[in-house]
C-alpha positions in Angstrom: 94.2 -43.9 -180.2 92.4 -42.6 -177.2 92.7 -38.8 -176.5 95.1 -37.7 -173.8 93.3 -37.1 -170.5 94.8 -34.6 -168.1 94.6 -35.6 -164.4 95.5 -33.7 -161.2 98.8 -35.7 -160.9 99.7 -36.2 -164.6 103.3 -37.1 -163.8 102.1 -40.0 -161.6 99.6 -41.0 -164.3 102.3 -40.9 -166.9 104.6 -43.1 -164.8 101.8 -45.6 -164.3 101.1 -45.6 -168.1 104.7 -46.3 -168.9 104.8 -49.1 -166.3 101.7 -50.6 -167.9 103.2 -50.4 -171.4 106.4 -52.1 -170.1 104.4 -54.8 -168.5 102.4 -55.4 -171.8 105.7 -55.5 -173.8 106.9 -58.2 -171.4 103.8 -60.3 -172.1 104.1 -59.7 -175.9 107.7 -60.8 -175.8 106.7 -64.1 -174.2 104.1 -64.7 -177.0 106.7 -63.7 -179.7 109.2 -66.1 -178.2 106.7 -69.0 -178.3 106.1 -68.2 -182.0 109.9 -68.1 -182.6 109.5 -64.6 -184.1 113.1 -63.5 -183.6 112.9 -60.1 -185.2 109.7 -59.3 -183.3 111.3 -60.4 -180.1 114.2 -58.1 -180.8 112.0 -55.1 -181.5 109.9 -55.7 -178.4 113.0 -56.0 -176.3 114.2 -52.6 -177.6 110.8 -51.1 -176.7 110.9 -52.8 -173.3 114.3 -51.3 -172.5 113.3 -47.9 -173.7 110.1 -48.0 -171.5 112.2 -49.0 -168.5 114.6 -46.1 -169.1 111.8 -43.6 -169.6 110.1 -44.9 -166.4 113.3 -44.4 -164.4 113.8 -40.9 -165.6 110.3 -39.8 -164.6 
């Protein structure tokens, strides 16, 4: 993992990072669906929802 980098507006950067993670989870979910990986789809969906809730609280 990369070290945490502090920026002037770390709240804004954190919000962007969570949005990026959520976007990547959406793409991973599509791949998992194509592979019919049901459990993986479920876990990715849970992470996607959690990222959305975290993003909305920031």
